Backbone and ligand atoms as CSV (ligand in chain L), in Angstrom:
chain,resi,resn,atom,element,x,y,z
A,1,UNK,N,N,-2.702,63.441,-111.366
A,1,UNK,CA,C,-3.660,64.463,-110.932
A,1,UNK,C,C,-3.866,64.365,-109.410
A,2,UNK,N,N,-3.832,65.525,-108.743
A,2,UNK,CA,C,-4.046,65.439,-107.290
A,2,UNK,C,C,-5.540,65.428,-106.943
A,3,UNK,N,N,-5.818,65.182,-105.658
A,3,UNK,CA,C,-7.207,65.004,-105.216
A,3,UNK,C,C,-8.050,66.246,-105.496
A,4,UNK,N,N,-7.445,67.422,-105.344
A,4,UNK,CA,C,-8.196,68.659,-105.550
A,4,UNK,C,C,-8.613,68.809,-107.024
A,5,UNK,N,N,-7.693,68.483,-107.932
A,5,UNK,CA,C,-8.021,68.541,-109.357
A,5,UNK,C,C,-9.122,67.538,-109.696
A,6,UNK,N,N,-9.032,66.384,-109.075
A,6,UNK,CA,C,-10.067,65.362,-109.293
A,6,UNK,C,C,-11.415,65.861,-108.775
A,7,UNK,N,N,-11.392,66.516,-107.605
A,7,UNK,CA,C,-12.626,67.006,-106.977
A,7,UNK,C,C,-13.317,68.063,-107.844
A,8,UNK,N,N,-12.522,68.830,-108.571
A,8,UNK,CA,C,-13.083,69.889,-109.421
A,8,UNK,C,C,-13.998,69.338,-110.504
A,9,UNK,N,N,-13.748,68.090,-110.922
A,9,UNK,CA,C,-14.526,67.508,-112.029
A,9,UNK,C,C,-15.818,66.826,-111.586
A,10,UNK,N,N,-15.994,66.680,-110.284
A,10,UNK,CA,C,-17.104,65.864,-109.772
A,10,UNK,C,C,-18.476,66.471,-110.075
A,11,UNK,N,N,-19.388,65.621,-110.555
A,11,UNK,CA,C,-20.771,66.048,-110.811
A,11,UNK,C,C,-21.755,65.285,-109.937
A,12,UNK,N,N,-21.327,64.104,-109.484
A,12,UNK,CA,C,-22.207,63.313,-108.608
A,12,UNK,C,C,-21.393,62.666,-107.496
A,13,UNK,N,N,-21.959,62.714,-106.278
A,13,UNK,CA,C,-21.296,62.109,-105.118
A,13,UNK,C,C,-22.096,60.872,-104.716
A,14,UNK,N,N,-21.439,59.724,-104.761
A,14,UNK,CA,C,-22.116,58.474,-104.410
A,14,UNK,C,C,-21.524,57.932,-103.103
A,15,UNK,N,N,-22.415,57.465,-102.247
A,15,UNK,CA,C,-21.990,57.029,-100.919
A,15,UNK,C,C,-22.396,55.595,-100.623
A,16,UNK,N,N,-21.528,54.920,-99.872
A,16,UNK,CA,C,-21.883,53.658,-99.238
A,16,UNK,C,C,-22.691,54.036,-97.991
A,17,UNK,N,N,-23.410,53.098,-97.407
A,17,UNK,CA,C,-24.216,53.429,-96.229
A,17,UNK,C,C,-23.579,52.910,-94.928
A,18,UNK,N,N,-23.591,51.588,-94.736
A,18,UNK,CA,C,-23.129,51.032,-93.460
A,18,UNK,C,C,-21.625,51.240,-93.272
A,19,UNK,N,N,-21.275,51.913,-92.205
A,19,UNK,CA,C,-19.859,52.185,-91.939
A,19,UNK,C,C,-19.367,53.467,-92.590
A,20,UNK,N,N,-20.227,54.070,-93.429
A,20,UNK,CA,C,-19.839,55.314,-94.103
A,20,UNK,C,C,-20.799,56.439,-93.697
A,21,UNK,N,N,-22.075,56.271,-94.052
A,21,UNK,CA,C,-23.090,57.218,-93.567
A,21,UNK,C,C,-23.526,56.854,-92.143
A,22,UNK,N,N,-23.194,55.626,-91.702
A,22,UNK,CA,C,-23.442,55.213,-90.309
A,22,UNK,C,C,-22.116,54.745,-89.719
A,23,UNK,N,N,-22.122,54.508,-88.395
A,23,UNK,CA,C,-20.886,54.000,-87.771
A,23,UNK,C,C,-20.796,52.480,-87.899
A,24,UNK,N,N,-21.750,51.894,-88.600
A,24,UNK,CA,C,-21.752,50.451,-88.823
A,24,UNK,C,C,-22.707,49.714,-87.904
A,25,UNK,N,N,-23.232,50.415,-86.902
A,25,UNK,CA,C,-24.162,49.764,-85.968
A,25,UNK,C,C,-25.516,49.516,-86.619
A,26,UNK,N,N,-26.103,48.396,-86.264
A,26,UNK,CA,C,-27.463,48.100,-86.723
A,26,UNK,C,C,-28.262,47.627,-85.512
A,27,UNK,N,N,-29.439,48.219,-85.305
A,27,UNK,CA,C,-30.331,47.753,-84.241
A,27,UNK,C,C,-31.341,46.827,-84.894
A,28,UNK,N,N,-31.389,45.593,-84.425
A,28,UNK,CA,C,-32.332,44.648,-85.021
A,28,UNK,C,C,-33.524,44.483,-84.085
A,29,UNK,N,N,-34.701,44.838,-84.588
A,29,UNK,CA,C,-35.918,44.709,-83.798
A,29,UNK,C,C,-36.413,43.265,-83.870
A,30,UNK,N,N,-37.254,42.864,-82.884
A,30,UNK,CA,C,-37.729,41.471,-82.860
A,30,UNK,C,C,-38.375,41.011,-84.173
A,31,UNK,N,N,-38.989,41.935,-84.905
A,31,UNK,CA,C,-39.627,41.531,-86.173
A,31,UNK,C,C,-38.619,41.492,-87.334
A,32,UNK,N,N,-37.348,41.739,-87.027
A,32,UNK,CA,C,-36.328,41.657,-88.070
A,32,UNK,C,C,-36.022,42.988,-88.730
A,33,UNK,N,N,-36.864,43.984,-88.464
A,33,UNK,CA,C,-36.631,45.311,-89.029
A,33,UNK,C,C,-35.311,45.878,-88.483
A,34,UNK,N,N,-34.544,46.513,-89.349
A,34,UNK,CA,C,-33.255,47.045,-88.912
A,34,UNK,C,C,-33.269,48.572,-88.837
A,35,UNK,N,N,-32.744,49.096,-87.750
A,35,UNK,CA,C,-32.668,50.548,-87.564
A,35,UNK,C,C,-31.207,50.998,-87.560
A,36,UNK,N,N,-30.963,52.167,-88.124
A,36,UNK,CA,C,-29.607,52.717,-88.139
A,36,UNK,C,C,-29.684,54.165,-87.724
A,37,UNK,N,N,-28.592,54.713,-87.259
A,37,UNK,CA,C,-28.638,56.146,-86.961
A,37,UNK,C,C,-27.705,56.899,-87.901
A,38,UNK,N,N,-28.212,58.031,-88.344
A,38,UNK,CA,C,-27.499,58.855,-89.323
A,38,UNK,C,C,-27.084,60.169,-88.687
A,39,UNK,N,N,-26.127,60.801,-89.290
A,39,UNK,CA,C,-25.581,62.040,-88.741
A,39,UNK,C,C,-26.158,63.271,-89.458
A,40,UNK,N,N,-26.646,64.205,-88.665
A,40,UNK,CA,C,-27.257,65.415,-89.224
A,40,UNK,C,C,-26.244,66.228,-90.052
A,41,UNK,N,N,-24.982,66.211,-89.626
A,41,UNK,CA,C,-23.953,66.963,-90.368
A,41,UNK,C,C,-23.773,66.390,-91.768
A,42,UNK,N,N,-23.809,65.066,-91.875
A,42,UNK,CA,C,-23.730,64.444,-93.204
A,42,UNK,C,C,-24.950,64.830,-94.035
A,43,UNK,N,N,-26.119,64.806,-93.380
A,43,UNK,CA,C,-27.361,65.158,-94.067
A,43,UNK,C,C,-27.301,66.579,-94.607
A,44,UNK,N,N,-26.818,67.497,-93.784
A,44,UNK,CA,C,-26.712,68.893,-94.221
A,44,UNK,C,C,-25.707,68.999,-95.374
A,45,UNK,N,N,-24.643,68.252,-95.306
A,45,UNK,CA,C,-23.639,68.255,-96.381
A,45,UNK,C,C,-24.253,67.818,-97.700
A,46,UNK,N,N,-25.096,66.799,-97.640
A,46,UNK,CA,C,-25.767,66.306,-98.849
A,46,UNK,C,C,-26.667,67.404,-99.423
A,47,UNK,N,N,-27.426,68.075,-98.550
A,47,UNK,CA,C,-28.298,69.159,-99.019
A,47,UNK,C,C,-27.480,70.320,-99.592
A,48,UNK,N,N,-26.354,70.620,-98.967
A,48,UNK,CA,C,-25.483,71.689,-99.484
A,48,UNK,C,C,-24.963,71.332,-100.877
A,49,UNK,N,N,-24.623,70.072,-101.059
A,49,UNK,CA,C,-24.110,69.668,-102.378
A,49,UNK,C,C,-25.195,69.822,-103.448
A,50,UNK,N,N,-26.455,69.599,-103.054
A,50,UNK,CA,C,-27.561,69.811,-104.004
A,50,UNK,C,C,-27.684,71.301,-104.352
A,51,UNK,N,N,-27.530,72.138,-103.332
A,51,UNK,CA,C,-27.593,73.588,-103.576
A,51,UNK,C,C,-26.462,74.042,-104.500
A,52,UNK,N,N,-25.380,73.281,-104.489
A,52,UNK,CA,C,-24.239,73.604,-105.348
A,52,UNK,C,C,-24.409,73.027,-106.754
A,53,UNK,N,N,-25.540,72.349,-106.976
A,53,UNK,CA,C,-25.818,71.802,-108.306
A,53,UNK,C,C,-25.265,70.408,-108.542
A,54,UNK,N,N,-24.795,69.757,-107.468
A,54,UNK,CA,C,-24.289,68.390,-107.619
A,54,UNK,C,C,-25.415,67.394,-107.350
A,55,UNK,N,N,-25.265,66.204,-107.894
A,55,UNK,CA,C,-26.225,65.142,-107.622
A,55,UNK,C,C,-25.623,64.187,-106.599
A,56,UNK,N,N,-26.497,63.447,-105.913
A,56,UNK,CA,C,-25.997,62.460,-104.946
A,56,UNK,C,C,-26.637,61.105,-105.204
A,57,UNK,N,N,-25.966,60.084,-104.721
A,57,UNK,CA,C,-26.477,58.727,-104.872
A,57,UNK,C,C,-25.984,57.830,-103.756
A,58,UNK,N,N,-26.694,56.700,-103.617
A,58,UNK,CA,C,-26.332,55.710,-102.604
A,58,UNK,C,C,-26.282,54.340,-103.270
A,59,UNK,N,N,-25.240,53.592,-102.961
A,59,UNK,CA,C,-25.208,52.186,-103.391
A,59,UNK,C,C,-24.878,51.366,-102.149
A,60,UNK,N,N,-25.822,50.529,-101.724
A,60,UNK,CA,C,-25.612,49.740,-100.512
A,60,UNK,C,C,-25.980,48.270,-100.708
A,61,UNK,N,N,-25.239,47.421,-100.032
A,61,UNK,CA,C,-25.479,45.981,-100.126
A,61,UNK,C,C,-26.727,45.558,-99.380
A,62,UNK,N,N,-27.079,46.328,-98.327
A,62,UNK,CA,C,-28.227,45.953,-97.509
A,62,UNK,C,C,-29.482,46.690,-97.983
A,63,UNK,N,N,-30.613,46.264,-97.396
A,63,UNK,CA,C,-31.881,46.918,-97.718
A,63,UNK,C,C,-32.581,47.263,-96.414
A,64,UNK,N,N,-33.015,48.508,-96.261
A,64,UNK,CA,C,-33.784,48.836,-95.055
A,64,UNK,C,C,-34.745,49.979,-95.334
A,65,UNK,N,N,-35.863,49.918,-94.605
A,65,UNK,CA,C,-36.873,50.962,-94.762
A,65,UNK,C,C,-36.353,52.281,-94.216
A,66,UNK,N,N,-35.525,52.196,-93.164
A,66,UNK,CA,C,-35.022,53.438,-92.560
A,66,UNK,C,C,-34.156,54.202,-93.559
A,67,UNK,N,N,-33.386,53.475,-94.341
A,67,UNK,CA,C,-32.563,54.144,-95.350
A,67,UNK,C,C,-33.435,54.784,-96.428
A,68,UNK,N,N,-34.489,54.045,-96.796
A,68,UNK,CA,C,-35.407,54.566,-97.811
A,68,UNK,C,C,-35.971,55.919,-97.360
A,69,UNK,N,N,-36.376,55.974,-96.079
A,69,UNK,CA,C,-36.939,57.215,-95.515
A,69,UNK,C,C,-35.889,58.330,-95.487
A,70,UNK,N,N,-34.695,57.973,-95.035
A,70,UNK,CA,C,-33.600,58.952,-94.926
A,70,UNK,C,C,-33.272,59.532,-96.309
A,71,UNK,N,N,-33.169,58.653,-97.298
A,71,UNK,CA,C,-32.807,59.072,-98.651
A,71,UNK,C,C,-33.895,59.964,-99.250
A,72,UNK,N,N,-35.146,59.630,-98.917
A,72,UNK,CA,C,-36.292,60.407,-99.401
A,72,UNK,C,C,-36.235,61.828,-98.825
A,73,UNK,N,N,-35.985,61.901,-97.535
A,73,UNK,CA,C,-35.935,63.189,-96.851
A,73,UNK,C,C,-34.823,64.078,-97.410
A,74,UNK,N,N,-33.686,63.468,-97.682
A,74,UNK,CA,C,-32.538,64.243,-98.164
A,74,UNK,C,C,-32.551,64.420,-99.686
A,75,UNK,N,N,-33.577,63.874,-100.324
A,75,UNK,CA,C,-33.733,63.962,-101.782
A,75,UNK,C,C,-32.496,63.423,-102.519
A,76,UNK,N,N,-31.999,62.310,-102.031
A,76,UNK,CA,C,-30.855,61.668,-102.690
A,76,UNK,C,C,-31.339,61.132,-104.038
A,77,UNK,N,N,-30.599,61.474,-105.059
A,77,UNK,CA,C,-31.053,61.308,-106.428
A,77,UNK,C,C,-31.136,59.844,-106.885
A,78,UNK,N,N,-30.093,59.076,-106.627
A,78,UNK,CA,C,-30.067,57.672,-107.045
A,78,UNK,C,C,-29.899,56.789,-105.813
A,79,UNK,N,N,-30.865,55.906,-105.567
A,79,UNK,CA,C,-30.775,55.022,-104.400
A,79,UNK,C,C,-30.806,53.564,-104.852
A,80,UNK,N,N,-29.695,52.895,-104.673
A,80,UNK,CA,C,-29.578,51.483,-105.037
A,80,UNK,C,C,-29.349,50.662,-103.772
A,81,UNK,N,N,-30.391,49.935,-103.344
A,81,UNK,CA,C,-30.284,49.101,-102.139
A,81,UNK,C,C,-30.203,47.626,-102.528
A,82,UNK,N,N,-29.648,46.816,-101.620
A,82,UNK,CA,C,-29.583,45.366,-101.841
A,82,UNK,C,C,-28.699,45.010,-103.030
A,83,UNK,N,N,-27.618,45.749,-103.181
A,83,UNK,CA,C,-26.752,45.573,-104.353
A,83,UNK,C,C,-25.527,44.714,-104.012
A,84,UNK,N,N,-25.380,43.617,-104.737
A,84,UNK,CA,C,-24.222,42.752,-104.527
A,84,UNK,C,C,-23.051,43.251,-105.373
A,85,UNK,N,N,-23.376,43.620,-106.607
A,85,UNK,CA,C,-22.339,44.075,-107.533
A,85,UNK,C,C,-22.420,45.604,-107.674
A,86,UNK,N,N,-21.636,46.294,-106.868
A,86,UNK,CA,C,-21.710,47.757,-106.851
A,86,UNK,C,C,-21.227,48.379,-108.162
A,87,UNK,N,N,-20.294,47.708,-108.805
A,87,UNK,CA,C,-19.754,48.208,-110.073
A,87,UNK,C,C,-20.857,48.254,-111.138
A,88,UNK,N,N,-21.714,47.233,-111.099
A,88,UNK,CA,C,-22.817,47.158,-112.061
A,88,UNK,C,C,-23.830,48.284,-111.793
A,89,UNK,N,N,-24.115,48.509,-110.522
A,89,UNK,CA,C,-25.042,49.590,-110.157
A,89,UNK,C,C,-24.466,50.934,-110.605
A,90,UNK,N,N,-23.171,51.098,-110.416
A,90,UNK,CA,C,-22.518,52.346,-110.830
A,90,UNK,C,C,-22.645,52.533,-112.348
A,91,UNK,N,N,-22.445,51.461,-113.089
A,91,UNK,CA,C,-22.561,51.536,-114.552
A,91,UNK,C,C,-23.965,51.985,-114.959
A,92,UNK,N,N,-24.970,51.487,-114.247
A,92,UNK,CA,C,-26.365,51.886,-114.530
A,92,UNK,C,C,-26.565,53.376,-114.260
A,93,UNK,N,N,-26.027,53.820,-113.139
A,93,UNK,CA,C,-26.151,55.242,-112.766
A,93,UNK,C,C,-25.483,56.127,-113.823
A,94,UNK,N,N,-24.300,55.713,-114.269
A,94,UNK,CA,C,-23.574,56.502,-115.272
A,94,UNK,C,C,-24.395,56.623,-116.549
A,95,UNK,N,N,-24.953,55.496,-116.966
A,95,UNK,CA,C,-25.710,55.498,-118.217
A,95,UNK,C,C,-26.966,56.370,-118.098
A,96,UNK,N,N,-27.697,56.170,-117.000
A,96,UNK,CA,C,-28.939,56.921,-116.770
A,96,UNK,C,C,-28.718,58.429,-116.746
A,97,UNK,N,N,-27.604,58.834,-116.140
A,97,UNK,CA,C,-27.336,60.266,-115.953
A,97,UNK,C,C,-26.366,60.851,-116.974
A,98,UNK,N,N,-25.991,60.021,-117.932
A,98,UNK,CA,C,-25.028,60.435,-118.962
A,98,UNK,C,C,-23.775,61.039,-118.334
A,99,UNK,N,N,-23.214,60.299,-117.408
A,99,UNK,CA,C,-21.994,60.736,-116.732
A,99,UNK,C,C,-20.853,59.765,-117.030
A,100,UNK,N,N,-19.633,60.253,-116.831
A,100,UNK,CA,C,-18.450,59.409,-116.975
A,100,UNK,C,C,-17.868,59.107,-115.601
A,101,UNK,N,N,-16.985,58.133,-115.555
A,101,UNK,CA,C,-16.371,57.758,-114.275
A,101,UNK,C,C,-15.663,58.931,-113.603
A,102,UNK,N,N,-15.048,59.790,-114.397
A,102,UNK,CA,C,-14.322,60.926,-113.790
A,102,UNK,C,C,-15.254,61.971,-113.180
A,103,UNK,N,N,-16.559,61.882,-113.500
A,103,UNK,CA,C,-17.546,62.803,-112.913
A,103,UNK,C,C,-17.998,62.345,-111.527
A,104,UNK,N,N,-17.561,61.151,-111.142
A,104,UNK,CA,C,-18.083,60.533,-109.923
A,104,UNK,C,C,-17.094,60.589,-108.759
A,105,UNK,N,N,-17.627,60.984,-107.582
A,105,UNK,CA,C,-16.887,60.855,-106.330
A,105,UNK,C,C,-17.600,59.758,-105.546
A,106,UNK,N,N,-16.847,58.845,-104.975
A,106,UNK,CA,C,-17.454,57.754,-104.201
A,106,UNK,C,C,-16.733,57.638,-102.869
A,107,UNK,N,N,-17.505,57.463,-101.794
A,107,UNK,CA,C,-16.883,57.268,-100.479
A,107,UNK,C,C,-17.405,55.978,-99.835
A,108,UNK,N,N,-16.460,55.206,-99.294
A,108,UNK,CA,C,-16.822,53.933,-98.693
A,108,UNK,C,C,-15.894,53.560,-97.553
A,109,UNK,N,N,-16.097,52.360,-97.021
A,109,UNK,CA,C,-15.311,51.950,-95.841
A,109,UNK,C,C,-14.771,50.530,-95.894
A,110,UNK,N,N,-15.314,49.698,-96.792
A,110,UNK,CA,C,-14.919,48.286,-96.688
A,110,UNK,C,C,-14.677,47.640,-98.059
A,111,UNK,N,N,-14.229,46.405,-98.015
A,111,UNK,CA,C,-13.784,45.704,-99.217
A,111,UNK,C,C,-14.808,45.706,-100.360
A,112,UNK,N,N,-16.101,45.680,-100.006
A,112,UNK,CA,C,-17.143,45.697,-101.033
A,112,UNK,C,C,-17.129,46.968,-101.873
A,113,UNK,N,N,-16.435,47.981,-101.401
A,113,UNK,CA,C,-16.376,49.259,-102.123
A,113,UNK,C,C,-15.150,49.368,-103.030
A,114,UNK,N,N,-14.234,48.410,-102.888
A,114,UNK,CA,C,-12.915,48.544,-103.514
A,114,UNK,C,C,-12.952,48.714,-105.036
A,115,UNK,N,N,-13.715,47.850,-105.685
A,115,UNK,CA,C,-13.754,47.886,-107.155
A,115,UNK,C,C,-14.272,49.236,-107.667
A,116,UNK,N,N,-15.334,49.718,-107.015
A,116,UNK,CA,C,-15.912,51.004,-107.411
A,116,UNK,C,C,-14.916,52.132,-107.137
A,117,UNK,N,N,-14.314,52.091,-105.958
A,117,UNK,CA,C,-13.347,53.130,-105.583
A,117,UNK,C,C,-12.204,53.255,-106.579
A,118,UNK,N,N,-11.738,52.097,-107.030
A,118,UNK,CA,C,-10.608,52.095,-107.965
A,118,UNK,C,C,-10.977,52.675,-109.327
A,119,UNK,N,N,-12.277,52.727,-109.619
A,119,UNK,CA,C,-12.679,53.128,-110.968
A,119,UNK,C,C,-13.093,54.596,-111.078
A,120,UNK,N,N,-13.515,55.208,-109.969
A,120,UNK,CA,C,-14.096,56.553,-110.074
A,120,UNK,C,C,-13.048,57.678,-110.080
A,121,UNK,N,N,-13.505,58.862,-110.477
A,121,UNK,CA,C,-12.620,60.028,-110.548
A,121,UNK,C,C,-12.028,60.407,-109.213
A,122,UNK,N,N,-12.879,60.476,-108.180
A,122,UNK,CA,C,-12.401,60.825,-106.845
A,122,UNK,C,C,-12.868,59.762,-105.847
A,123,UNK,N,N,-11.899,59.066,-105.266
A,123,UNK,CA,C,-12.210,58.003,-104.311
A,123,UNK,C,C,-11.959,58.502,-102.897
A,124,UNK,N,N,-12.950,58.286,-102.016
A,124,UNK,CA,C,-12.826,58.713,-100.630
A,124,UNK,C,C,-12.980,57.545,-99.668
A,125,UNK,N,N,-12.253,57.624,-98.552
A,125,UNK,CA,C,-12.351,56.607,-97.500
A,125,UNK,C,C,-12.633,57.299,-96.178
A,126,UNK,N,N,-13.436,56.663,-95.322
A,126,UNK,CA,C,-13.656,57.208,-93.983
A,126,UNK,C,C,-12.435,56.864,-93.124
A,127,UNK,N,N,-12.255,57.616,-92.026
A,127,UNK,CA,C,-11.046,57.448,-91.205
A,127,UNK,C,C,-10.857,56.010,-90.711
A,128,UNK,N,N,-11.979,55.329,-90.417
A,128,UNK,CA,C,-11.870,53.962,-89.896
A,128,UNK,C,C,-12.140,52.909,-90.982
A,129,UNK,N,N,-11.861,53.256,-92.230
A,129,UNK,CA,C,-12.035,52.303,-93.339
A,129,UNK,C,C,-10.959,51.219,-93.273
A,130,UNK,N,N,-11.210,50.127,-93.970
A,130,UNK,CA,C,-10.221,49.052,-94.117
A,130,UNK,C,C,-8.955,49.650,-94.765
A,131,UNK,N,N,-7.771,49.221,-94.318
A,131,UNK,CA,C,-6.524,49.787,-94.857
A,131,UNK,C,C,-6.422,49.732,-96.387
A,132,UNK,N,N,-6.954,48.688,-96.962
A,132,UNK,CA,C,-6.919,48.537,-98.416
A,132,UNK,C,C,-7.766,49.625,-99.104
A,133,UNK,N,N,-8.839,50.002,-98.441
A,133,UNK,CA,C,-9.714,51.062,-98.959
A,133,UNK,C,C,-8.984,52.406,-98.899
A,134,UNK,N,N,-8.327,52.629,-97.783
A,134,UNK,CA,C,-7.574,53.885,-97.636
A,134,UNK,C,C,-6.463,53.978,-98.674
A,135,UNK,N,N,-5.786,52.861,-98.881
A,135,UNK,CA,C,-4.674,52.835,-99.851
A,135,UNK,C,C,-5.134,53.170,-101.263
A,136,UNK,N,N,-6.375,52.823,-101.563
A,136,UNK,CA,C,-6.895,53.040,-102.912
A,136,UNK,C,C,-7.711,54.319,-103.053
A,137,UNK,N,N,-7.638,55.184,-102.047
A,137,UNK,CA,C,-8.430,56.413,-102.085
A,137,UNK,C,C,-7.557,57.645,-102.268
A,138,UNK,N,N,-8.140,58.654,-102.889
A,138,UNK,CA,C,-7.432,59.923,-103.059
A,138,UNK,C,C,-7.633,60.822,-101.841
A,139,UNK,N,N,-8.706,60.552,-101.088
A,139,UNK,CA,C,-9.052,61.380,-99.928
A,139,UNK,C,C,-9.422,60.469,-98.762
A,140,UNK,N,N,-8.836,60.732,-97.605
A,140,UNK,CA,C,-9.206,59.987,-96.392
A,140,UNK,C,C,-9.683,61.010,-95.366
A,141,UNK,N,N,-10.901,60.836,-94.859
A,141,UNK,CA,C,-11.435,61.816,-93.907
A,141,UNK,C,C,-10.745,61.678,-92.557
A,142,UNK,N,N,-10.848,62.726,-91.744
A,142,UNK,CA,C,-10.271,62.634,-90.394
A,142,UNK,C,C,-11.298,62.062,-89.435
A,143,UNK,N,N,-12.580,62.119,-89.832
A,143,UNK,CA,C,-13.645,61.585,-88.975
A,143,UNK,C,C,-14.069,60.196,-89.440
A,144,UNK,N,N,-14.469,59.356,-88.492
A,144,UNK,CA,C,-14.907,58.009,-88.879
A,144,UNK,C,C,-16.318,57.993,-89.490
A,145,UNK,N,N,-16.689,56.880,-90.041
A,145,UNK,CA,C,-18.014,56.701,-90.641
A,145,UNK,C,C,-19.118,56.996,-89.635
A,146,UNK,N,N,-20.160,57.698,-90.116
A,146,UNK,CA,C,-21.303,58.018,-89.254
A,146,UNK,C,C,-21.060,59.189,-88.325
A,147,UNK,N,N,-19.848,59.739,-88.371
A,147,UNK,CA,C,-19.499,60.834,-87.452
A,147,UNK,C,C,-19.053,62.086,-88.215
A,148,UNK,N,N,-19.557,62.252,-89.421
A,148,UNK,CA,C,-19.232,63.458,-90.185
A,148,UNK,C,C,-18.211,63.245,-91.291
A,149,UNK,N,N,-17.850,62.001,-91.562
A,149,UNK,CA,C,-16.872,61.723,-92.627
A,149,UNK,C,C,-17.401,62.141,-94.001
A,150,UNK,N,N,-18.673,61.883,-94.234
A,150,UNK,CA,C,-19.273,62.225,-95.528
A,150,UNK,C,C,-19.316,63.742,-95.696
A,151,UNK,N,N,-19.633,64.455,-94.614
A,151,UNK,CA,C,-19.659,65.912,-94.648
A,151,UNK,C,C,-18.287,66.468,-95.062
A,152,UNK,N,N,-17.245,65.857,-94.474
A,152,UNK,CA,C,-15.879,66.281,-94.773
A,152,UNK,C,C,-15.554,66.069,-96.265
A,153,UNK,N,N,-15.938,64.920,-96.761
A,153,UNK,CA,C,-15.695,64.572,-98.174
A,153,UNK,C,C,-16.418,65.560,-99.084
A,154,UNK,N,N,-17.686,65.837,-98.756
A,154,UNK,CA,C,-18.482,66.764,-99.571
A,154,UNK,C,C,-17.868,68.170,-99.527
A,155,UNK,N,N,-17.467,68.598,-98.336
A,155,UNK,CA,C,-16.885,69.940,-98.229
A,155,UNK,C,C,-15.560,70.064,-98.985
A,156,UNK,N,N,-14.817,68.978,-99.030
A,156,UNK,CA,C,-13.575,68.977,-99.804
A,156,UNK,C,C,-13.884,69.245,-101.285
A,157,UNK,N,N,-14.944,68.630,-101.770
A,157,UNK,CA,C,-15.349,68.809,-103.170
A,157,UNK,C,C,-15.875,70.229,-103.407
A,158,UNK,N,N,-16.745,70.693,-102.492
A,158,UNK,CA,C,-17.333,72.035,-102.644
A,158,UNK,C,C,-16.254,73.115,-102.593
A,159,UNK,N,N,-15.282,72.892,-101.729
A,159,UNK,CA,C,-14.147,73.817,-101.586
A,159,UNK,C,C,-13.329,73.850,-102.887
A,160,UNK,N,N,-13.028,72.681,-103.413
A,160,UNK,CA,C,-12.231,72.582,-104.646
A,160,UNK,C,C,-12.956,73.260,-105.809
A,161,UNK,N,N,-14.294,73.169,-105.794
A,161,UNK,CA,C,-15.089,73.740,-106.885
A,161,UNK,C,C,-15.478,75.193,-106.614
A,162,UNK,N,N,-15.027,75.713,-105.486
A,162,UNK,CA,C,-15.334,77.089,-105.081
A,162,UNK,C,C,-16.826,77.398,-105.176
A,163,UNK,N,N,-17.599,76.556,-104.503
A,163,UNK,CA,C,-19.055,76.633,-104.613
A,163,UNK,C,C,-19.745,77.432,-103.515
A,164,UNK,N,N,-18.968,77.928,-102.548
A,164,UNK,CA,C,-19.644,78.502,-101.377
A,164,UNK,C,C,-20.570,79.681,-101.703
A,165,UNK,N,N,-20.150,80.526,-102.625
A,165,UNK,CA,C,-20.983,81.685,-102.977
A,165,UNK,C,C,-22.310,81.237,-103.600
A,166,UNK,N,N,-22.213,80.285,-104.515
A,166,UNK,CA,C,-23.417,79.765,-105.176
A,166,UNK,C,C,-24.344,79.121,-104.151
A,167,UNK,N,N,-23.773,78.421,-103.195
A,167,UNK,CA,C,-24.580,77.770,-102.162
A,167,UNK,C,C,-25.324,78.829,-101.343
A,168,UNK,N,N,-24.613,79.873,-100.974
A,168,UNK,CA,C,-25.219,80.936,-100.180
A,168,UNK,C,C,-26.391,81.578,-100.933
A,169,UNK,N,N,-26.160,81.855,-102.216
A,169,UNK,CA,C,-27.208,82.444,-103.061
A,169,UNK,C,C,-28.426,81.531,-103.117
A,170,UNK,N,N,-28.182,80.259,-103.399
A,170,UNK,CA,C,-29.284,79.308,-103.535
A,170,UNK,C,C,-29.986,79.049,-102.207
A,171,UNK,N,N,-29.234,79.138,-101.132
A,171,UNK,CA,C,-29.836,78.958,-99.800
A,171,UNK,C,C,-30.843,80.075,-99.535
A,172,UNK,N,N,-30.483,81.292,-99.940
A,172,UNK,CA,C,-31.369,82.453,-99.744
A,172,UNK,C,C,-32.660,82.309,-100.545
A,173,UNK,N,N,-32.553,81.582,-101.647
A,173,UNK,CA,C,-33.727,81.436,-102.525
A,173,UNK,C,C,-34.724,80.388,-102.019
A,174,UNK,N,N,-34.303,79.587,-101.031
A,174,UNK,CA,C,-35.216,78.558,-100.528
A,174,UNK,C,C,-36.441,79.238,-99.926
A,175,UNK,N,N,-37.611,78.738,-100.260
A,175,UNK,CA,C,-38.817,79.390,-99.775
A,175,UNK,C,C,-39.414,78.705,-98.565
A,176,UNK,N,N,-39.285,77.386,-98.503
A,176,UNK,CA,C,-39.856,76.651,-97.372
A,176,UNK,C,C,-38.757,76.016,-96.535
A,177,UNK,N,N,-39.032,75.869,-95.263
A,177,UNK,CA,C,-38.082,75.188,-94.388
A,177,UNK,C,C,-37.896,73.733,-94.865
A,178,UNK,N,N,-38.962,73.206,-95.464
A,178,UNK,CA,C,-38.960,71.821,-95.963
A,178,UNK,C,C,-37.852,71.563,-96.972
A,179,UNK,N,N,-37.432,72.646,-97.651
A,179,UNK,CA,C,-36.421,72.473,-98.666
A,179,UNK,C,C,-35.024,72.220,-98.088
A,180,UNK,N,N,-34.895,72.451,-96.798
A,180,UNK,CA,C,-33.590,72.184,-96.181
A,180,UNK,C,C,-33.781,71.487,-94.842
A,181,UNK,N,N,-34.363,70.308,-94.912
A,181,UNK,CA,C,-34.591,69.530,-93.693
A,181,UNK,C,C,-33.559,68.419,-93.626
A,182,UNK,N,N,-32.698,68.496,-92.588
A,182,UNK,CA,C,-31.648,67.490,-92.507
A,182,UNK,C,C,-32.113,66.289,-91.693
L,1,MG,MG,MG,-19.841,49.890,-95.790
């Protein structure tokens, strides 16, 4: 099955955070709090996928308040922080949402993502991912992590599912600006 056929089956898009939704940089404040910067284009892509009726999720090894805030704003459906065993978190998500592995698209950048990537229906890698991650992915973005790679992955799925008309319709139905805040 090619990547486009795989993309057609996707019901939920799950993302890694560091190096995928960010460029991997972390600002550490004197009190130990960690700050990261996120890309508005990725944020808009996540909101567009919601308008298309898809669900989104995050599985990350680290824990930060900034991610919690970001995920809240973008209404990301499943947020798993501080996860050592990503495969286990994925299994929980599947059970909770009554989904199968082929319903899942996952995008990541490093070795910690490998097991999950190998198991899901559509595996994505950011342009600057570890070579092993790229080798095990059906889709490799042209943009690096934190620079619109997630947006590219989401658009590939939306394109394969021919969702643009539905997105446009649902966008028109939004009543408050709050419903589309990236
Ligand atoms: Mg990562």
